[in-house]
N, C-alpha and C positions, 0 to 999 in steps of 0.2 A: 390294263396298260401298265407296263413296267415303269418304275420310278425313273424320272429323267435325270441323267447325269449331265449337268449343265456344262457346256463348253467353257474352257478356261480363258479363252481369248475371243475377240470379235472376229467376224468374217468366217464363222464355222457353222454353216447352215444345215449340213447333211443330217446330223443327229437330231436336230430340232424338227426338221421336216418329218423324219421317220417317227419321232415320238408322238407328234400331233396328227399322224396318219395322213400326211400331205404327200403328194407325189414328188419324186426327186426333181422333176422339171417344173415344179411350182414356181411361177415367176415371182422374183423378189427384188426389191430395191434395198440395198444394204446401207443401213445407217448405224451399223454396229462397230465398224472399224474406223478409227480416227485417222483418216488419210486425206491429204490435200486433193480436192476434186479438180484442181487446175492441172495436175500432173499425171504422169511424168512430163517433163519438158518435151516439146514436139520433136526436137532433134535427137533425143536420147536413143530411140530404137535404132535409127540408122547408124549412129555412132557406135553402139554396141556391136552391130553386125560387122562394122569395119575393124573392130578390135579383136574379133574372134581368133585371128591368126596368133595372137599373143598367148592364147591358152596353151600353146605347145611348149611354153617355157615357164619356169618357176617365176613367181613374182619377185621383185626386189625385196630382200629380207627385211630391210629397214623402212620400206615404203616412203622413201624420202620425199618424193614429189607430192604425195598426198599429205604428209605431215607438214610440209612447207606451206601448202595451200591452206590447210586448216589454221596453222599458226598465223599466217598473214590475215586470214579472215577475222581472227580474234585478237590481233595485235599482240601475239605471244611469240615465243621462240619454238622452233621445231622440237627441241628437247622437252617441251612441256606438253607434247601431244603423243598419244598412243592410239593408233588406228586399231579398230576392233571389228569383229564379225557381228555387226549390229549392236544396238544398245544393250541387248541381253548379255553379250560377252563382257561389255564394260561393267555391268552390274556384278557379274560373278567375279571379275578381277578385283573390283573394289572390295568385295566380301573376302576374297582370298588374302588380302593384305591384313585382315584382322582375324584370321583363323583362330578359333578357340576362345575368342574374347566375348565381350558383352555388347550387343547392339540394341539400339532403340529405333523403332520405325513408327513414323506418323501414319495413322490409319484413319479412314479407309484409303488404300492406295494400291498401286500395281503389285500383284502378288509375287513377282519375281524377286523382289528384295528379300522377302521372308524365305523363299525357296533357296536363294543364293546363300543367305546366312546359314541356314540349316545344313546346306551341303558342305559348308566349311566349318561346321561345328561351333558356330556362334550361338550363345543363348540370346533369345529375342524377347524384348518387352515392347508391347504395342502401346502407343499413346494416342488415344482416339480423339478425333475432332468432333465437336458437338453439332448435330444436325439442328436446324436446316441450313445454317450458313457456313458450317464447317470452318470456324475461325480458330486459329492457333492460340492457345493460352500459353504465351511464351514464358511467363514467370514460373508457372506450374511445371512446364516441361524442363526448364533449366534447373529447378530444384532436384529433379529426379536424375538429370544427366551426370551428376557428380559420381554416380556409380556405374557409368557406361563408358565404353571406349569409342564408340562410333554411332553417329546418328544418320539415318537414311530418310530423306524427304524428297518429294517430287514437286517441281515448280515450273509451270503450273501443274497442279496435282491431277492425277488420273485415278479415279473417275470423277472427282468433284468439280474439276475445272477451276477451282479456287487458286489464288496465287498470293504468296507471302511477299509483301512489297519490299523494296530495297532497304528502306530505313530499318524495318524489322529484321531483315536478314543481317544487316550490319551489326545490330545489337546482339543478335544470336551468335554471330561469328566472333565478336569480341569476347563474349562471355564463355563460349565453348573453348576458345583458345586458352583462357585462364583455367578452365577445368581440365584441359588436356584431353578433350573429346573431339575426335575427328568428325567432320561434317561432309557427307556425300549428298550432293544435290543432283537429281536427275532433271536435265533441262530438255527432254525429248520434244517438248511442245513449245519451247520458248520462242521459236521462229513463227509460231502461229498465234501470237498475241500482238497487240499494238505496241510498237517500238517506242516506248517512252522511258524516261529515267527510272520510273518506279517499277517497270516491268521487264527491263532489258536483262540480258544474260549477266551472270555474276563474274564472267571471265576477267574483267578489269580488276577484280578483288583478289585474284590469285597471288599477285605480288605482295599484297599486304597480309594475306592469311595462308600460310603454307599448310595449314591443317585442312584446307578446303579441297575437295575433289569434285569435279563437274563431269557428268555423263551426258553424252549427246547421241541422238539417233538421226540419221539422214533419211531414213526410210519413210517417215511420216510426211515431212515437208515436200519431198520429191516423189512420193507415191511409188516407191521401189522396194517394197518389203521383201521381195524375193531375192534381192541382191545382198541384203544384210550389210549395211554400212553404218558404222557408229564410231565413236571415239571417246577417249577419256582425256581430260585436261587437269593438270596439277603441276606442282613444282617438279623440277628435274629429278630429284631423289625419289619421289613417289612414283613417277613414270618408270624409272629404272626398276624399282621394286615390283611394280605391276607387270612389267614386261617379262620379268623372270618367271611369272606364273602362266604366261601365254604360250600356247603351242606355236612352233615355227609355222610360218606361212598361214597364219590363221585366217587372213583375208584373201579372197581370190583375186586374180589378175583384173577381171572386169570391174569389180567393185573398187579396187584400189586406184585404177586408172581413171575411173569416172569421177572421183572426188573433186579434182581440180576444176574440170569444166563445169560441174554443177555449181560450185561455189562462185565461179566467174559469171554465171548467168544472172546478172542483176535485174534484167528485164523480167525474168520469171518471178523473182522475189517481189518486185514492185507490183506485178499483176496479182500475185497472191495477197499482198497487203491491201490492195484496192478491193478485191473480192471480200476479204475478211471485214474491212471497215464498212462495207455496204450490207453484207448479209448477217453478220453477227448481231448488231443491235436490232435489226428487223425481226430476226428469229426469236431473240430474247423477249421482245415485246409480244410477239404472236403467241408464244408458249404461255406467257403470263396471262394473256387475255383469255385463254382457254380455262383459266382457273387452276392450272397446275402449280404445284410447288416447284420452283426452279432455284437451284443453288446458284450463288453469284458466279458467273462464268467469265473467265479471262482466257479461254482457249477455244479451239475449234470444235467443241462439243458441249453438251448440256446434261446435267444430272437432274432428272425430273421425277415427280411422282404425282398421282392423282390428289387433287385438293380435297378439303373437308367436305365439299358439296358433291363430290363424285362418289357414286355407289359402285366402285369397282376396285379390285386389288391390282397391284402391279403385275402379278402373274397372269391374271385374267386379261389385263390390258395388253401384255406381251403377246398372249395367244391370239387375241383379236387382231392385233396389228399383223402378226405373222400370217393369219388366214387371209387378210386383205392385201398381202403382198409387200409388207414392210418388215424388215428385220432390224431390231434394235438390240442393244446390249443389256442383258440381264445383269444383276449385281449379286447373285447368290454366292459367288466366291470372292467377294470383296469383304474383308473383315470389317464388321461393324454395320454393314448395310444389309446383308443377309436377305437379299431379294426385295427389299423394301423400296428401291428406287430403280429407275431405268436410265441408261445413258444413251443419248442420241447425238450422232455426229452431224456436223454442219456440212451440207453439200451445196451444189449450185442452186440458183434461185428456182428454176422449174421443179427440181426434185424436192426442195424444201417446201414449196407450195403444195405439192402432192402429199407430202407428209402431213402438213397441217390439216388438209381436208380429211385424210384418213383418221387422224387423231380426233378431229371434231366429231366425226361419225361414231367413233368408238366411245366417246365420252358423253354422248347425248343421253 
């Protein structure tokens, strides 16, 4: 059997099925992609059909309606918002602002930060979080940042699901401001955590810290990855500079027009928070009861590995789950994890119960 080339993102089953000699129609439940199982909102499909006539025209070049809706949502000004083609474009635009400079990246984390930095000729230094709790050693990091121009971090972090609390972020922002080091924080999953003062978005801090850039994705929370909706939040000067690197009409008509009604759907957001408040603690407890090592999770997914009492590797567990119809996310292309953990997305209660049964059978 040829050596497996592990997919670089979740939700990519074809190569895995072929590698393990499973048929292309092998039935799978997908726990590999971190998407909200509540969505898309029920009205979104009909709304999109009604908007199809608009694709005959160019989108508004300034995306004013979408930017205004995002600004209102975060209590900012539209000039502090840049609409992007998904969170990925926001990452690449943030890197473009620092082309040729020196970047620090907290790892393990989403691989697109490193890819974006290297595409824009930044030299990259990785600052690893220590397993199994993946806690940030803030003082050690700050000592090293004196020689760097920009820091990339994810909050909550993907794939660990850990989250740097607000007091720690305040300290980090105060000290990086003194160092002259920009801080880019990816908040792609911030809407999928409990909304408390310690875990909320850092958007209110933008007025105080002009060296802060926030990246957002709307595809996770609303389960619309095919539409590519994201945005960048910063001070007005930074937004203008990032916009200069963005191709014209980067965001399509349907995605741009959908932003405002999505953000206005408070009922959908409340349903999601109720589901999360119910399922997240239950699943965290169930995974721990199986004897798995579970990183402290503040997001809609869990980083797990077999415990000391289990006589099975992560790769073997991955294959057994796949053969039993469960697709989880490997960690072979997350720097510092090298396949030693698995990432499991939170889904609705019946699916989560089926996952727990299959995991139990694999670990016996």
